[in-house]
C-alpha positions, 0 to 999 in steps of 0.5 A, a space after each residue: 500500500 502506498 503512503 497516499 493510499 494509507 493516508 486515504 484509508 485513514 481519513 476514510 475510516 475516521 470520517 466514516 466513524 464520525 458520520 456513518 455515511 459513505 465517504 466520497 472523493 470530492 471531500 477528500 480531494 481538497 485534503 489531498 489537493 488533487 482531482 476527485 478522479 485521482 482519489 476515485 482511482 486510489 479508492 478503487 485500488 483500495 477496494 480491489 485489495 479489500 480495504 474498502 467497500 461500496 454500499 451502492 454503485 454511485 456511493 462513496 466508500 466505506 471501510 471493510 473489516 480488513 480496512 478497519 483491521 489495517 487501520 487499528 494495526 497500522 494507522 491508529 495512534 493511541 491517545 497520549 495521556 496527560 498528567 491530569 489523566 493519570 491523576 484521574 486514574 489514580 483517584 479512581 483506582 484508589 477506590 478498589 471497589 471499581 471494576 474496569 467498566 466503572 473506571 472507563 465510565 468514570 473517566 468519560 464523566 470526569 
């Protein structure tokens, strides 16, 4: 997979996660500063190798299971924890009655 295809897949996965709508070439062409036809060609190649799928003939693309797996294994970066995040976790774990799901919920609500 080329560097541009990798970046394209990353953007498609992230946009699809945000919107739950197929991602079209027009919106991506602005990000890549190239024509939408170029993006469609790259998307077609990613579809041919199994990383993207089309839900309809004229729709944008969505990530396939293989595309999500590639994203998680190679493109996704873990969020850096700040000192404040670490302190929140320490306070939560000080209460030893909590289970992991409670910890996650408490962090989200903190």
